[in-house]
Each structure stands twice: as structure tokens, then as C-alpha cells.
NUZAVEX-978785 format. One record per atom (N, C-alpha, C): x, y, z; residue in three letters. Coordinates in steps of 0.1 Angstrom, whole numbers, plus 2048, in hexadecimal, padded with zeros to 3 digits. Atoms other than C-alpha are relative to their C-alpha. Layout:
// residues N
XYZala
...
***
This chain:
// residues 405
7F580180Cmet
2D2C0E709met
7F88057F3met
8057FC80Amet
2B8C156F0met
7FE8107FFmet
8017F07FDleu
2B2C396FFleu
80D8077FCleu
7F47FA802leu
2D7C3F6FCleu
8028027F1leu
7FE7FF80Elys
2D7C376D7lys
7F68097FAlys
8097F5802ile
2B8C4D6D1ile
80480D802ile
7FD7F47FDala
2C5C686E3ala
80D8057F7ala
7F57FC809trp
2E6C676D0trp
7FD8047F2trp
8047FE80Farg
2D7C656AEarg
7F880F800arg
8087F4800asn
2C0C836B8asn
80880B800asn
7F77F4800ile
2DDC996BEile
8058037F4ile
7FA7FE80Ftrp
2EAC9669Atrp
7F68017F4trp
80B7FF80Barg
2C7C9A689arg
80280C7FBarg
7FD7F3805asn
2D0CBF687asn
80D805805asn
7F17FF7FCarg
2F6CC0687arg
80380E802arg
7FA7F37FFgly
2F9CE6683gly
7FD80580Egly
8027FB7F2arg
2E6CED6A3arg
8067F980Aarg
7F88067F7ser
2F7CD36B5ser
80E805803ser
7F07FD800leu
31ACDE6ABleu
80080F806leu
8027F27FAval
30FD026B4val
8027FF810val
8008017F3val
308CF76D7val
80D7FB806val
7F28057FDleu
328CE26D8leu
80A80A800leu
7F57F37FFgly
33CD016CEgly
7FE80880Agly
8027F77F6ser
32CD156E7ser
8087FC80Dser
7FA8077F5ile
336CFC702ile
80F800800ile
7F1800803val
35ACF86F4val
80780F802val
7FC7F47FFval
35FD1D6F2val
7FF80580Eval
8037FB7F3gly
34FD24713gly
80C7FA80Cgly
7F78067F5ile
366D0B725ile
80E8047FEile
7F27FA804trp
385D17713trp
80380D805trp
7FE7F27FBala
37FD3A71Cala
80080080Dala
8008027F1leu
378D30740leu
80E7FC803leu
7F48057FCile
398D1D743ile
80A80A7FDile
7F67F6804ala
3ADD39731ala
7FE80B809ala
8017F57F7ala
39ED53749ala
8047FD80Cala
7FC8077F1val
3A4D3E769val
8108017FEval
7F38017FFgly
3C7D3975Cgly
80880E800gly
7FA7F57FFphe
3D0D5C756phe
7FD80980Bphe
8017F97F2met
3C0D68776met
80A7F980Amet
7F68077F6asn
3D6D4E788asn
80F8077FDasn
7F27FA802ala
3F4D5D775ala
80180E808ala
7FF7F37F9phe
3EDD80783phe
8017FE810phe
8028047F3met
3E5D717A5met
80D7F9807met
7F58067FDval
400D597A8val
80D8047FFval
7F37FB805gly
41BD6B798gly
80180B80Cgly
7FC7F57F7tyr
416D8B7AFtyr
8007F7810tyr
7FE8067F4gln
412D737CEgln
80E7FB802gln
7F2807800ala
430D5E7C7ala
80C80B800ala
7F67F6802asp
445D7E7BEasp
80380680Fasp
7FE7F97F2ile
43ED8E7E1ile
8067F580Bile
7FB80B7F7ile
443D6C7F4ile
80D7FD7FEile
7F3805804asn
461D607E2asn
80B80A800asn
7F67F67FFhis
474D817DFhis
7FE80B80Ahis
8027F67F6asp
468D967FCasp
7FD7FB80Dasp
8038037F3ile
456D8981Aile
8047F3805ile
7FC80F7FEser
45ED62817ser
7F37FC806ser
80B8087FAasn
447D49828asn
7FD80380Dasn
8037FC7F1leu
44CD5284Cleu
80B80A804leu
7F67F77FBgln
45ED6E85Fgln
7FD80080Egln
8017FF7F2ile
467D71882ile
80780D806ile
7FB7F57FBhis
46BD91896his
7FF801810his
8037FB7F3asn
46DDA08B9asn
7F18077FFasn
80C7FB802pro
44ADA68BFpro
7FD811802pro
8007F27FFglu
451DCA8C9glu
8048077F3glu
7FC7FB80Cphe
462DD18A8phe
7F58017F6phe
80A7FF808lys
442DC8896lys
7F880E801lys
8067F37FDlys
433DE78A7lys
80580D7FBlys
7FA7F3804asp
44BE028A1asp
80C8007F8asp
7F4802809gln
469DF388Egln
80B809807gln
7F57FA7FAglu
481E028A7glu
80C7F7800glu
7F4807803val
4A5DF88A3val
8037F780Dval
7FD8067F4lys
4A8DEE8C7lys
7F97F1803lys
80880C7FFtyr
48DDD18C3tyr
8067F57F7tyr
7F980B809val
4A4DB48B7val
7FA7F3805val
80380E7FCile
49FD8F8B9ile
80B7FA809ile
7F68067F9pro
4B3D808D5pro
8077F47FApro
7FA80C805glu
4CDD678C9glu
7FB7FC7F2glu
80780480Cgly
4BED6C8A6gly
8087F87F6gly
7F9809809his
4DCD5B893his
8007F2804his
80180D7FBlys
4DAD3E8A9lys
7F37FA7FDlys
80D805802lys
4B6D398A5lys
7FF7FD7F1lys
80080280Eala
4BAD3D87Fala
8067F27FBala
7F980D802asn
4D3D2087Fasn
7F87F4805asn
80880C7FBglu
4BCD08893glu
7F58007F7glu
80C80380Aile
49ED1087Bile
8057FA7F3ile
7FA80880Darg
4B4D0585Earg
8017F2800arg
80180E7FEgln
4B4CE386Cgln
7F47FA800gln
80D8067FFtrp
48FCDF86Ctrp
7FC7FA7F2trp
80480680Cala
47DCCA854ala
7F680A7FAala
8097F6807asn
46BCDD838asn
80580D7FFasn
7FA7F2800val
481CFB83Bval
80B7FF7F7val
7F77FF80Aasp
493D0181Casp
80D80C803asp
7F67F67FDala
4A6D22826ala
7FD80980Bala
8037F67F5val
4AAD3C842val
80A80B7FFval
7F77F4801thr
4B9D5E842thr
7FB80A80Bthr
8037F67F6thr
4BDD7985Bthr
80380E7FAthr
7FF7F4807arg
4B9D9E855arg
7FF80C80Darg
8027F57F6ile
4BDDC0867ile
7F980A7F7ile
8097F7807ile
4A3DDA85Eile
7FF80D806ile
7FF7F27FBval
4A3DFF864val
7F98087F4val
8047F680Aasn
48EE1A853asn
80880B800asn
7F77F7801gly
4A0E37846gly
7FC8087F2gly
8017FB80Fmet
4A6E4D827met
80B7FF7F9met
7F4801808ile
4BBE48809ile
7FF80F7F7ile
8007F4806ala
4C8E677F7ala
80A8007F6ala
7F77FE80Aser
4DBE6E7D7ser
80180F7FEser
7FF7F3802pro
4E8E8E7CApro
7F58087FCpro
80A7F9807lys
4C9E967B9lys
7F17FD808lys
80E8037FClys
4ACE877CDlys
8037F780Elys
80080A7F2ala
4A3E747F0ala
7F27F9800ala
80E8077FFala
488E5A7F8ala
8027F980Cala
8008087F5gly
47EE46816gly
8027F07FCgly
7FE80D803val
489E23817val
8007F680Dval
7FD80A7F6gln
48AE0382Cgln
80F7FA7FEgln
7F1805802ile
4B0DFB830ile
8007F2807ile
7FD8107FCarg
4B6DD4832arg
80E7FC800arg
7F28067FFgly
4D6DC683Fgly
7FE7F17FFgly
80180F805val
4D9DA282Eval
80A7F9802val
7F680A801asp
4EBD84832asp
8027FB7F1asp
80080280Cleu
4F7D8280Fleu
7FD7F17F9leu
80280E803val
4F8D5B80Bval
7F17FB801val
80F8057FCasn
4D8D5381Dasn
7F68087FAasn
80C7F7805glu
4C4D71810glu
7FD7FC7F1glu
80180480Dala
4CBD647ECala
7FA7F2801ala
80680B7FDlys
4BFD427F8lys
7F0801802lys
80F8007FCval
49ED4D806val
7F880A7F6val
8087F5809thr
494D6C7EFthr
8058007F1thr
7F980080Earg
4ABD667D1arg
7FF80E7F9arg
7FF7F2806ile
4AED8C7CCile
80D7FF7F9ile
7F47FD808asp
4D0D857BCasp
7FC7FB7F2asp
80480380Eser
4BDD7779Eser
7F880D7FAser
8087F6803leu
4AAD9779Cleu
80780D7FCleu
7F67F4803ile
4C9DAE795ile
7FF8037F0ile
8017FB80Dasp
4C3DC1775asp
80A8097FAasp
7F37F8803asp
4E1DD6775asp
80A7FF80Basp
7F68017F6gly
501DD2788gly
8027F1804gly
7FF80D7FBala
508DB479Eala
7FA80080Fala
8048017F6tyr
4FCDA57BDtyr
80C80380Ctyr
7F57FC7F6phe
514DB87D8phe
80D7FD7FBphe
7F3803806glu
531DB47C0glu
80480E7F9glu
7FB7F5807gly
545DD07B0gly
80280C808gly
7FE7F47F5val
544DE87CFval
8067FA80Cval
7F78067F5arg
55FDE27E9arg
7F980480Darg
8037FA7F2arg
550DF8805arg
7F2803800arg
80D7FD7FFasn
52DDFB810asn
7F67FF7F2asn
80880280Dpro
519DED7F1pro
7F2800803pro
80D8007FFval
4F4DF27EEval
7F87FA7F3val
80980380Bleu
4D8DE37D8leu
7F3807801leu
80C7F8800ile
4BBDF77CFile
7F57FC7F4ile
80880480Bgly
49CDF17B8gly
8018097F5gly
8007F980Elys
498DFE795lys
7F780D801lys
8087F57FFlys
47CE1779Dlys
80880A809lys
7F87F77F5leu
48FE267BCleu
80C8067F9leu
7F37FB806ala
4AFE297A5ala
7FC80C7F8ala
8067F5809glu
49AE3E78Cglu
7FC80B808glu
8047F47F8thr
48DE537A8thr
80A808806thr
7F57F97FDleu
4AEE5B7B5leu
80B8037F5leu
7F87FC80Blys
4BDE5E792lys
80E7FB801lys
7F38057FEval
4D9E4679Bval
8017F37F7val
7FC80D807gly
4EAE2778Agly
80B7F8807gly
7F580A7F9val
504E0B793val
80C80A801val
7F37F87FAlys
522E1B7A6lys
7FE80E804lys
8047F27FAser
50EE3A7AEser
8007FF80Fser
7FD7FF7F1lys
513E477D2lys
7F2805805lys
80E7FC7FAval
4F5E497E8val
802803810val
7FF7FE7F0val
4F1E5480Eval
7F37FA806val
8098067F8leu
4DEE3E826leu
7FE80780Eleu
8017FA7F4thr
4D0E4F844thr
7F67FC80Athr
8098057F7phe
4BFE40863phe
80580380Ephe
7FC7FE7F2thr
4BFE3D888thr
8077F2805thr
7F880A7FCasp
4D8E26899asp
7F97FA80Easp
8068057F4ala
4D3E118B9ala
80180A80Dala
7FF7F87F5asn
4DBE2D8D0asn
7F680D7FCasn
80A7F9802asn
4BFE418BFasn
80780F7FBasn
7F97F4805asn
4D9E598AFasn
7FF8007F1asn
80280080Fleu
4D3E64889leu
80E8007FBleu
7F4804805thr
4EFE55875thr
7FE8017F0thr
80080280Eser
4F9E56850ser
80C7F97FAser
7F5805805ala
510E4183Aala
7FF8007F1ala
7FF80080Eala
51BE42816ala
8007F27FBala
80080D807phe
513E23800phe
8028037F1phe
80080080Darg
519E1C7DDarg
7F77F37FAarg
808809807val
501E0B7C6val
8067F37F8val
7F980C807ala
50CDE77BDala
7F77F97F6ala
809806809gly
4EEDDC7ABgly
7F0804801gly
8107FC801ile
4C9DE47A0ile
7F87F77FEile
80980C801ile
4ADDCD7A6ile
7F58037F7ile
80B7FD807lys
491DCA78Dlys
7F57F6804lys
80A8087F9ser
471DBC79Dser
7F28077FCser
80E7FA801ser
44CDC1798ser
7FA80180Eser
8027FC7F1ser
44BDC27BFser
80380E803ser
7FE7F17FEleu
446DE57C8leu
80A80280Cleu
7F67FE7F7asn
45ADE07E7asn
80E7FF7FCasn
7F3801805leu
477DD27D7leu
80580A7F6leu
7FD7F580Aser
475DED7BBser
80380D804ser
7FF7F27FDglu
472E0C7CEglu
801803810glu
8007FD7F0arg
471E087F5arg
80C7F9807arg
7F58067F8tyr
48FDF27FFtyr
80F8037FBtyr
7F27FC803ala
4B3DF8800ala
8087F4807ala
7F980C7FAphe
4C9DD7806phe
80F803802phe
7F37FF7FEval
4EBDDA816val
8057F3807val
7FB80C7FAarg
503DC0825arg
7FE80380Farg
8038017F3gln
4F9DB7848gln
80A80580Agln
7F47FB7F7gln
51CDBC857gln
801810800gln
7FF7F1804asp
51DDE0848asp
7F6806808asp
80B7FA7F7leu
4FCDE9858leu
8017FF80Eleu
7FD8057F4asn
504DD7877asn
809809808asn
7F57F97F9lys
523DEA87Dlys
7FC810802lys
8037F47FEile
512E0C877ile
7F580480Bile
80C7FE7F7leu
4F3E0688Cleu
8067FC80Fleu
7FC8047F2gly
508DF68A9gly
7F77F7808gly
80780B7FAleu
4F3DD98AEleu
8087F2805leu
7F780A7FAasn
510DC18B7asn
7FA7F27FBasn
80280E807gly
504DA489Dgly
7F17FD803gly
80E8037FEala
4DEDA78A8ala
7F88027F2ala
80A7FF80Cval
4C1DA488Dval
7F2803805val
80D7FD7FDhis
4A0DAF88Ahis
7F57F67FAhis
809807807glu
490D95873glu
8077F17FCglu
7FC80D805ile
494D6F86Aile
7F57FC7F5ile
80A80480Cala
484D66848ala
8017F17FDala
800810802ile
47BD41841ile
7FB7FD7F2ile
80680680Dleu
476D3181Fleu
7FD7F0803leu
80480E7FEthr
463D10823thr
7FF7F87F2thr
80180980Cala
460CF380Bala
7F38027FCala
80C7FF804pro
444CF27F3pro
7F67F6807pro
80A8087FAgln
423CE4801gln
801800810gln
7FF7FF7F2thr
42DCEC825thr
7F7808806thr
8097F77F7asn
414CF883Fasn
807809807asn
7F77F77F9asp
426D17849asp
7F880380Easp
8067FE7F3asp
40DD1A866asp
8057F780Casp
7F980A7F5ile
41CCFB876ile
80E805804ile
7F37FA7FEval
43FD09872val
80180C80Cval
8027F47F9ala
436D2A882ala
7FB7FD80Eala
8058067F4ser
422D1889Eser
80D7FA809ser
7F48067F9lys
442D038A6lys
80980A806lys
7F67F47FBtyr
458D238A9tyr
7FA80680Btyr
8077F87F5asn
440D358BEasn
8007F880Casn
8008097F2lys
43FD178D7lys
80D800804lys
7F38017FBmet
464D158D8met
80680D804met
7FB7F37FDphe
46BD3A8DAphe
7F4809802phe
80D7F87FEpro
44BD4A8E9pro
80180F800pro
7FE7F27FFasp
45CD6C8EEasp
8038067F2asp
8007FA80Dasp
460D708C8asp
7F37FD7F9asp
80D800808leu
445D748ADleu
8047F97F2leu
7FF80680Bala
444D5C891ala
7F38007F7ala
80E7FE807glu
42BD64874glu
8027FB7F0glu
7FF80480Dthr
422D54852thr
7FE80D7F7thr
8037F480Btrp
41ED69831trp
7F3804803trp
80F7FC800lys
3F8D68836lys
7FD80C80Clys
8027F67F4glu
3FDD7B858glu
80980F7FBglu
7F97F5803ile
418D9284Bile
7FA8087F4ile
8077F880Bala
406D9B82Bala
7F27FA7FDala
80F804801pro
3E1D94830pro
7FA8037F2pro
8077FC80Cglu
3D8DA6810glu
8037F67F5glu
7FD80B809leu
3E9D887FDleu
7F77F5803leu
80980A7FDser
3D3D7080Eser
7F18047FCser
80D7FA805leu
3B4D87807leu
8007FF7F1leu
7FF80080Eleu
3BFD897E2leu
7FE7F17FCleu
80280F802gln
3C1D637E2gln
7F07FC7FFgln
8108037FFglu
39DD607EFglu
7F78067F5glu
8097FA80Bmet
38FD787D6met
8037FB7F4met
7FE80880Ctyr
39ED687B9tyr
7F97F3800tyr
80780D7FFser
390D477C5ser
7F08037FDser
80F7FC803ser
36DD587C7ser
7FF8047F1ser
8007FA80Emet
373D687A4met
7FE7F47F7met
7FD80C808leu
37BD45797leu
7EF7FA7FDleu
80F807801tyr
356D387A2tyr
7F78097F9tyr
8087F6807val
346D59796val
8007FC7F1val
7FE80180Eleu
356D53774leu
7F77F37FBleu
805810803ile
34BD2D774ile
7F08037FFile
80E7FE800ile
326D3877Dile
7FA8097F3ile
8067F880Bile
323D53763ile
8027F87F2ile
7FE80880Cval
332D3C746val
7F47F57FFval
80A80A800met
31BD21751met
7F28047FEmet
80D7F9802ile
2FDD37752ile
7FD8027F1ile
7FF7FE80Fala
304D4072Eala
7FD7F47F8ala
80180C806leu
308D1C724leu
7F27FA802leu
80E8067FDala
2E7D12736ala
7F78067F8ala
80A7FB808phe
2D3D2B722phe
8027FB7F3phe
7FF80580Fgly
2E2D20701gly
7FC7F17FEgly
80480E800ile
2DBCFB70Aile
7F1801800ile
80E8027FFval
2B8D02716val
7FA8057F3val
8047FD80Dasn
2B2D156F6asn
7FF7F77F4asn
7FE80A80Bthr
2BFCFC6DFthr
7F87F4801thr
80980D7FBmet
2AFCDD6F0met
7F18057FEmet
80E7FC802leu
28CCF16F1leu
7FC8007F3leu
80280180Dmet
28FCF66CDmet
7FD7F27FBmet
80280E806ala
296CD16C6ala
7F37FA805ala
80D8057FBval
277CC76DCval
7F78057F9val
80E7FB806leu
25FCDF6CCleu
8007FC7F1leu
7FE80680Dglu
26CCD26A9glu
7FB7F37FEglu
80480E800arg
263CAE6B3arg
7F57FE809arg
80C8017F7ile
242CB36C3ile
7F97F37FDile
80680B804arg
232C9A6ACarg
8077F2802arg
7F780D7FDglu
24EC816B0glu
7FE7FB80Dglu
8018057F2leu
24DC826D5leu
7F27FC803leu
80D8047FEgly
227C806D4gly
7FE7F27FDgly
80180D804met
229C616C1met
8077F6807met
7FA8097F7leu
242C526D6leu
7F97FD80Eleu
8078037F4met
22DC566F4met
7F37FA7FEmet
80B806802ala
210C4B6E2ala
8007F07FEala
7FE80E801val
21FC296D9val
8077FB80Dval
7FD8077F4gly
229C246FDgly
80C804807gly
7F37FB7F8met
24AC38707met
7F980780Cmet
8047F77F3thr
244C4472Athr
80780E801thr
7FC7F3800lys
249C67733lys
80F801807lys
7F38017FBile
266C5F74Aile
80C7FD7F5ile
7F680480Barg
278C4E72Barg
80180C7F6arg
7FE7F4808val
270C6E716val
80880B806val
7F77F87FAphe
27FC83731phe
80D7FD802phe
7F48057FFthr
29CC6E734thr
8068027F2thr
7FA7FE80Fmet
2A3C6F70Dmet
80480D7FEmet
7FD7F1802val
2A2C9670Dval
80C803809val
7F47FE7F6met
2B9C9672Bmet
80C7FB7FAmet
7F4806805leu
2D2C7F71Bleu
8058077F4leu
7FA7F980Dglu
2D4C936FAglu
80680C805glu
7F87F47FAthr
2DECB270Fthr
80C7FC806thr
7F48047F7ile
2F6C9F726ile
80B7FB7F3ile
7F780380Aphe
306C90705phe
80880C7FAphe
7FB7F4806ile
30CCB26F6ile
80A80480Aile
7F57FC7F6gly
31CCBD718gly
80B7F6801gly
7F4809800val
332C9E719val
8078017F5val
7F77FF80Cleu
33DCA26F6leu
80780F800leu
7FA7F3802gly
345CC76FAgly
80A80280Agly
7F77FD7F6ser
357CC771Cser
80D7FA7FDser
7F2805803pro
375CB0712pro
80780A7F5pro
7F87F780Aleu
37CCC76F3leu
80380D807leu
7FE7F27F9gly
378CE7708gly
80C7FF80Agly
7F58027F5leu
38ECD9723leu
80F7FE7F9leu
7F5800808leu
3A7CD0708leu
80880A7FBleu
7FD7F5804phe
3A9CEE6F8phe
80680A80Bphe
7FA7F87F5gly
3ADD0171Agly
80B7FA805gly
7F38057FBtrp
3C8CEA725trp
80A8037F6trp
7F57FD809leu
3DCCEE705leu
80280F801leu
7FD7F17FDthr
3D8D15709thr
80980280Bthr
7FA7FE7F2ile
3E3D1572Dile
80E7FA7FEile
7F38077FFasn
3FFCFC726asn
80A8097F8asn
7F77F9809tyr
40DD10709tyr
80580E809tyr
7FE7F47F9tyr
40BD3271Ctyr
8087FF80Dtyr
7F88037F2ser
419D2273Dser
80F7FF7FDser
7F2803803asn
438D1A72Aasn
80880B7F9asn
7F87F5806val
43FD38713val
7FE80D807val
8047F37F9gly
42CD52727gly
7F980A7F8gly
8077F6808leu
416D6D71Cleu
80680E803leu
7F87F3800asp
42AD8C714asp
7F580C800asp
8087F37FEleu
419DAC721leu
80880C801leu
7F67F67FFthr
437DC271Dthr
7FB80E7FCthr
8057F3804glu
423DDD70Cglu
7F880680Cglu
8087FA7F5tyr
410DE272Ctyr
8097FE80Ftyr
7F88027F3ser
42EDDD744ser
80080A809ser
8007F47F7glu
42DDFE752glu
7F480280Aglu
80E8017F8gly
409DFC75Dgly
8007F4808gly
80180B7F9leu
40CDD976Aleu
80880080Bleu
7F68007F3glu
42EDDF77Eglu
7FA809809glu
8047F77F5ser
41DDFD78Fser
7F77F880Aser
8098077F7phe
403DE479Dphe
8087F3806phe
7FA80D7F9gly
41EDCA7A6gly
8017F57F8gly
80280D808tyr
419DB178Atyr
80B8027F4tyr
7F880180Basp
432DA476Fasp
7FB8037F3asp
8067FD80Dser
42FDAC74Bser
8007F37F8ser
80080D805ile
434D88743ile
7F77F6807ile
8098087F6leu
417D71750leu
8027F07FBleu
80080D800tyr
418D4C753tyr
7F37F8806tyr
80D8057FDpro
3F4D3E753pro
8027F2809pro
80080D7F9tyr
3EDD2176Btyr
7F37FC804tyr
80D8057FBval
3CED0C772val
8027F3808val
7FD80C7F9gly
3CFCF278Dgly
7F57F67FDgly
80A80A803met
3BDCD178Amet
7F2801807met
80C7FD7FCglu
3A2CDB7A1glu
7F68097FBglu
8087F7809ala
397CF778Aala
7F97F67F5ala
80480980Ctyr
394CDC76Etyr
7F47F7805tyr
80A8097FBtyr
37FCC5784tyr
7F480A803tyr
80C7F97FEser
369CE178Fser
7F88047F3ser
8077FC80Dile
362CEC76Aile
7FA7F47FBile
80580C805val
35ACC9761val
7F37FD806val
80C8037F9ile
341CC577Cile
7F680B7FFile
8097F5803ala
332CE7775ala
7F97FD7F2ala
80780380Dval
32DCDE751val
7F67F4801val
80A80B7FEval
31CCBD75Aval
7F2804806val
80B7FC7F8ile
306CCE772ile
7F680A7F7ile
8077F7809thr
2FDCE9758thr
7F97FB7F6thr
80780780Bala
2F5CD273Dala
7F27F8807ala
80C8067F9phe
2DECBE756phe
7F680B803phe
80B7F47FBval
2CCCDE763val
7FB8087F2val
8077FB80Dgly
2C8CEB73Egly
7F97F67F9gly
808808806ala
2B9CCD734ala
7F17FC805ala
80E8027F8ile
29CCCB74File
7F58077F8ile
80B7F9805tyr
287CE573Ftyr
7FB7FB7F2tyr
80580780Bpro
286CD771Cpro
7FC7F3802pro
80580F7FBala
283CB372Bala
7F1802804ala
80D7FF7F9trp
266CC073Ftrp
7F48037F6trp
80B7FE80Blys
254CCF720lys
7FE7F67F9lys
80580D807ala
256CB070Eala
7F77F8808ala
80B8097F8val
246C9D72Aval
7F2806800val
80C7FB7FElys
22BCB572Clys
7F87FF7F4lys
80780180Cleu
221CAF708leu
7F47F5800leu
80C809801lys
1FFC9C703lys
8017F97F2lys
7FE80680Cpro
203C816E9pro
7F68057F6pro
80A7FD80Aval
1E1C896D7val
80280D7FAval
7FC7F2805glu
1E9CAD6D5glu
80C8027F8glu
7F27FE808ala
20CCA96CAala
8007F87F2ala
80180480Eleu
202C926ACleu
7F88097F9leu
8077F9809his
1EBCAA69Fhis
80980F7FDhis
7F97F3801thr
207CC66A1thr
8058017F1thr
7F97FE80Dile
212CD367File
80E801801ile
***
């Protein structure tokens, strides 16, 4: 108990120096939390946008369709299977799609697209693309053959709402066919697929032109939060072994790789900040020890053991870390909490961000596991940073220390 009191008083003998160290710990932790939050905003926003508005949590295909995407490779009894999946636990929504690659042309320009024939009601439940309409409406306002296209694709084709476009593709009999459509709505999204690579049409319209007799190429599944998608995929593959069910990690492995990369970067950031804090702590505590050589020599001369001197110096350092950590965590949490509600507006850089598939408004997020990791890292850093100054104090010889000026 006496060592605790002495260590606490020693901290405030030189208030300026102690406050500088405290300040560096607070700023370091705050900056680390802010950096993690904004990194998560980029990663989570990008990943969530693709999963929620494009690929969904799981997709089901005919295995042959995944290889060539030929029109003839449909899912047998696709609608029946979709209805059955809707009854499963942890499945929030299911939709079916017809998919064909082709061309879209306006009077001024043409571009390659993936044409998606969607079930209007269920597609909105799974991908919520109806909420992304920037101009026009979700398949409304056009009576015959409405189509939704992305904003960048509309700019490329130089078309707007109610403009006429022609879709060209190969039907089920391998015949090249074309059909006129009219733009009902324009989608605005940071997803490159939604913005410039997809054209959405009504499933019944595309089915009639292709001659598929109600067949579908894809079943997309939206699962409940915290659901293990691998379990759902495994269940489907066991029930229908002739089909192929895949999770978003298998469909878009780059997203999984991105997630792992950001996790690694988090630990790299923690290590860099903690190394900087460790050098600051070592420097400050070493100065404190060297200034008190005579005092430490006297304490050892009157009977204080080396282990108690070592413990005292260690406690001084740990106290500084313990004082600085809560303040840094508090400021970091307040910063993240504020921007997670109001968002960080980067519309000045929207064009550059959207070209990489990121939103121009970021909502930082830091999970509790990150806070725990930072607290543990600070405690370890303070402990490690105190070892050398404490060892230096223990190595002092009382007789020599008492004669030090």
C-alpha cells in the first residue's frame, strides 16, 4: 500500500512532464480509435453495399450456369425451391432472377450489360434496389417493357427517364434477339455493378422474350443478421445436390480478402501507435529515474529492496497508462459515436470515391472487440515501457548514488 502512495505522488512531482505523457497516450488512443472507425466505414460500407444491394448472402445456380452463363442452364423447379427456402429459419427474404448477358443501345451509344429479369416484390425485399432510385420510379410510369439502369450507364448512353433503349441478347434457342424497352428509373449506387453493368427488367417480360417457360437462373437469399451462411448453404446443397448454393464469400472472394486485409491493418496500426507510446514512456520514465538517483540511492541505503524499487517505478508508469487510457477511449468513443450518427461528408471527393465503389458519406464504426484490444495493448505497452527505466533504477549502487550531484 505504501508503494502505491509513493508511486502516485512521484507521478505529480513533475506535473508538466507527466501531463505530456498522459496527453500523448490520450491522443494516441483517440487517433487509433478514429483511424479504426474510418477504416471500418470504408470496408463495412463497401462490403454491405455489395452484399445488401447486389449479391445478397447466398446465391443458388445450376452448376453449369456458373461456368458459361448460357441461357439453357436453369434451376429445375426454381420457383418451387424458392418458396420452400422462404419457410426456413433465419431466412428473411428470397427472390428469383433470370440472367442473360447482352448489349444495351440508345440512339447515341451502346454498352455491354448483364440483363436481370427480377421478381419486383421479392427483389425489393432482398436487395432493396427500390430505395436506390435517384430519378423516375421502381418499374412505374412505363406501361410496356420498363427497364432500370444505373446512373453511370445512363450517362454513357446519354439517356434519361422515359428514354427508349434496345436490349440485344441470345434467347433459349441460341437466336440473337432484340427488344425495345423504356427507362422507368435510374439507380444511384456506389456499387460499380449497379451503376454501370446491370439492366433490370421485369421477369415476365424477359421470360417471354427468351422463351424459358417460367424457368429461372438464380435464387438469391437474404439471411437474418448473425446467421451462419455456410450452414444455410450446406443445408441446401444436401437437399438439392444437383444445384450449387454459395455464400457471398465464395461468390465474391475479394470481399473476404478485403475483410482479412483490414483486420491485419488494424493490428498493424495498433502496433505502430503502441511502439510510439512505448518510446515516449521509456524516455519520460528514464528521465524521472535519472533525476532521482540520489533519492533512489537513499531509499535503498535505508533498506528498500531492489524488487520494491523496481515495483515502484513500474507502478508509476502503469498509473500513467491507466489514467490516459480511459480518457483516450472516451474521446475516441465520442468521436465515433458522433460521426456514426451524422456521417462524415466527403462529397467533395465523391467522384473519386465512387469510382472505387465507396460512398461519399461515411459512417464510422468500432466494435467492442477493438476497444478491448486497444486497452490490452496500452496496458502491455505501459508495462513493457516501464521495464528498462525500472531496471536502470535497480542497477544503481546506493553508495555511488548518494554521491551523485
